[in-house]
Each structure stands twice: as C-alpha cells, then as structure tokens.
N, C-alpha and C positions, 0 to 999 in steps of 0.2 A: 358491498356496493358494486356497481357495474360501471366500467369505464364509458366515457362518452364515445359517440360514433367517430371512427377514424378510418382513413385510407391506409392501405398497406402495399408496399412494393418491395421486391427482393432485388438487391444489387449483386452482380456477379463479379465486379471488379471495384477497386478503389475509385477509379475515374468515374465509373457510372454512379457510385454512391455520392460522390462530390457533386456531380451534375444534378442528381435528384434533390440534393440538399439545397443547391442554389436555386433551382426552379421552384422550390416550395416557398421561398420568400420568408424564411424564418419560422414557418409553421410546422416543421418536421424535426424529428430526432432519429438517431440511429438505434437499432435494436441488435444487441449481440447475444448475451446469455439471457437477458430479460429479467434478472433477479433484482435489478435496481429500478428500472423504469416502470415495469408492469404493476408492482404493488402501489406505486404512486398514482398510476392511472386508475387503478381499481377504486381507490378512496377519493379520487378526483382532486388530489393535491396538485396534480399536473393534468392539463387537458391539451391534447395535441390533435392537429388536423391529419397528420400522416406519420406512420412509422416506416422507416427504411431499414429493411433487414440486411445486415452485413455478415450474418453468422456463417455464411458458406464461401467467403472470399479467401482462397488459399494463401494469398500473399500476406495475409495478416496473421498467419499462424507460424509456430515454430520456436525452438530454443537453440541458440548457438553461442559459443564463446568466441568473442572477437578481441584478441589481445588480452588486456586486463579488464575487460568488461563482459558481462553476461547479458546478451540481448534476447528479449522475449517478445514475440509477436502479440499484438493486442488481443487476438482471439484465442490465445492459448488458455486452456481452462486451468482452474485451481488443481484439479485432479492430476492433470498432466505435469504441472509444475512440481507437485508433491512427490511424484514418482520418478522424475527425470534424473538419471545418473549424473549428468553434468551439473545440474543444480545442487544435488546432494554433495558433490565433490567440491564445488567452488563456494557456494553460499548455503550451507545447511540450514541456516535460520530461515531462508526463503521457503525451502521445502517444508519446514516445520510450520511456518505461518500458513501456507496454502493448505496444509493438511488439517489445520484447526478451524478453517472457515466453514460456518454453517453445518449442514449435514451432507450426506453423500450426493443427494440430488443437486444441491447448490454447487458443490465442488465439481460435479460432472457437467454443469451447464454454465456456471459463472465464469467470467473471464478476467484476466489481469487488467486488460484495458478498461473494461466496464467498472471494475473495482476502483481503479485509480481515477478515472474520469468522473465517477459519481461523487468522490470526495466526501463520503460519509465520515463524520468525526469519529465514529466507532469502528470503522473498517480496520482490518489488520494490515493490509499491504502498505498503506502510507507510512507506517513506522519503518518498514524495510526501505522504502523509497528515500526517506530522509537520512536513515542510518548509513545507507550504502550509496549515497550521492547519485541517485537515479537521474538519468537524462530521459526526457519524455518527448518523443518525436511526434509532431502534429503535421498532418498532410492537408493541404488545401489546394485549390486550383492555381494558387500563386507559387506553390512549391512546398518544401518541408522546413518547418521551424522547430528548433529544439529548446525545451525549457528544462531548467533544473527543478528538482522537487521543491526547493525553497521558493522559487518564483511561480510554480504551478499551482500550489494549493493556496487559495486566497481566503477561504472561509468555509463554513459548513455548507456542503453541496455547491460550492463556488470554486471554479478553476479559471485558469487563464486561456482555456481553449477558445480560439476565435470562432466567430459564427461561420457556419457552413464548412467546418473542418472535421477531420477524423483523427483520433489517436491511433497511431500506426505501430509504434514499438515503445517498449520501456527497457532501458538498459541499466544495469546495476554495476557499480565498481566492485570488483572482486578483491576481497581482503588479501593481505600477504599470506604466503603459504604457511607461515608459522602461526597464523591466527586461527582461532576457533570462533564459531558463531552459534547463536541460539535465539529462539523466540519463545517467550513465556507470556501467558495472559490469564487474567481473571475474566471469564466469560459470563455474560448475563445469562442466568439460568433459563430464561424463556426464549431468547433470540439467538444466543451464541455470539452476539457482537461483543467486542472488547469493552469492558468497563475500564480496564487498563491493559495495554499490551506493550511489552518491552522487547525490542530487537537489539541485540548486543553482539559485538565482536571484540575479542581481545587477542593481541599478539604479544608474545614474550620472547626474550632472548634466552640462550641456554642457561644463563645465571638466574633466570626468573624475572628479570627486569621487564616491566611492561613498556612496550615501545609503540603500541598501536591500540587505540580504543575508539569504538563507535557505539553510541547508544541512541536509539530512536524510540519515542514513546507516543502511543496513540490512545484514543478513547477518553481522555480526561479533559480536553479543551475543544476549541473550535477547529483546530487542525493539529496534525501530528507535528512533533518538534524534536530537534536534536538536543539531548541533555549534555550540552558542552561542558558544563561545570563538573559533571561526573567524569567526563573524559579527561579533563585537565587534572583532576585530583589523582587519577590512576596513572597517567603517563609519567614515566621516569621513576617509578617506585616499584618495590617488590611487594607482591600481594601478601597481605595479612588480613585477619578478620577485622582488625581496627580500621585498616585502610578501606576495605569494602564498606564497612558501616559508615565511615565518614563520607565516602563517595555517594552512597545511596541517599544520604540525607540531603544531597544537593540535586536530586532528580527533578524537582519542580522549581528550582531557583529561576526567578524571572518570568514564571509562567502563571497564567490565570486558570484556575480549575473550574470546570462546569459543575452544575448542580441540577439534579432532577429528583423524581419521586423514588428512584432506586438508590442513588448514591449522592450524598451531600458533597459540597466542596471540600470540607475537612476530611471526609472519608476517601475521596479520590486522591487527595494529597498524601494520605497515609498509604493507600494502595500503590502509588507510584514508588514510594520508598521501598515498600516490602517487595514488590516484583522486580525492581531494579536490583535489589540485593540478591534475590533468588537467581536472576540471570547471571550476575557476576560470580556468585558462588558456584554455579553450575559450570562456568568456564574456567575458573581459577583453582578450584579445589577438588 
C-alpha cells in the first residue's frame, strides 16, 4: 500500500523540532531512522499530516560513560552501539542486543531512541532497558523530564512520552565490574523480532557466591519486564545446575504471556524458561 499524503520538514536542532511539533497541533510525529513509523504509514495503520525529520540533529547522537551510567543519544544507531568499545566494555549485553536487531540495513538506520519510543512488544532493547534500570530523558519546551523504564513502557506501542516532546537520551546503569552480561533471543524467522529475548547480568564474589543479578525479558507480553523472582533465586547462592534450573522456572512468574499465530501462550512460557536458562548458563559456566 501507499501512505497518505503528508508534509515533510527537517529540523536542525531540538528547539526547532519542538517548535514544529507544537505548531502542528498534534498532527505531526518525528522521523529518526524511519524503521518504525514508515511501515505503519505504508499500511495506513497510522496516518499523519506531517513528518518532522530529526535524523541530522548532532546533539542527539553519541555514546559516553557518565559515572556509573552509560548515556546514549537518541539518534545513535544500532550499528554504532554494537561496535562501540565503551558499550562492549561496560554492558556487553547491549552490544549483543543491538547486533541482533533486524538486518544490516535496519542496524545502520534504526536508532536507540526510535526503538525505545516505539515500544514494540517484540523489540530487543526494552529488555535491556528494564534489566539495566534505564533512565529515559524526554525534552519538551517546558524542559527535560526523566522516566524510568518501568514508568515509561505502558503497553504495546504506548509510552509515557508527553505530546510535543522528543526522546533525547537513554542511559543504562552499568553493572559492577565483577559482573558479566549477555543477551540471547529466539528470533522470528521472518522478521527477526524477538519471540523471546532475555537480557541478563550476573556478578559473583571470588568464592563464587552470586551477589548481583539482573534479568529482563521481552517479546512474550505487552511490555518487557524484570524477572525479579529469577534474580531473588540466584542472589546469595553459589551457581549449580539445579539452581539455574530452579531460577529459570520462575522466569514468567506473575506475568501474562501473549499468543499469536506463530507462538501460543504455552509455547512462549516454555521459551522464557529455556532462554533464561541459556543466558544464565552462558554467564555462570
């Protein structure tokens, strides 16, 4: 299909983009990489009066470590994240997740801000956002407002972004130095989206005792979630195969699984346990 007729403007600064959004009266949206909004427009699931292109605003790009957090500009591409040495050193799981998104064209154009703001239930990066306590900075003409990942994702394709605002940066909490992290997923064979994706980080003392655990899961429900029961089962114990098995069984505790033509609720429940176990085994053994 073909998108409806729409106007197009390119903003050269955040302030200009915010002004154009406000002037549109709610009939415009921003265009970054385009891999989320353009497909929706083509099938007319979304109809817009105006697109405001923010893809060339330099202040929305870049990766830097700030204390115990890794801050990434909204326009930073998946390819840039997957190759960045600071990301690989501080949160390897984030680099792995970015490298697993779509194909090379999607990774070269798609952005972290677009991925997070779109809030697709099958997107990869929301698992990282909930696992690593992401803070999401939103800019409006009123100033900057920061949301936690828990408060930001409200439902499928629904976020807490206020009207006429722009996602500016996403920052992730860096795990302790002794922690290892990874991202594993079962990708849909046609689209590459996560049928289930698991982001995990484990920290151990010299005697092997687990002192730090974070597990985020995406692809199976309306929004990504922290598998807190898995974390509680692990912390304070030494890793064994039985412990990992017990922890993985709790991956979906308290969560509702989605169901579609590709994967039933029961199958997604099973996949959560399997891929949580794979992630933990990869980090612990």
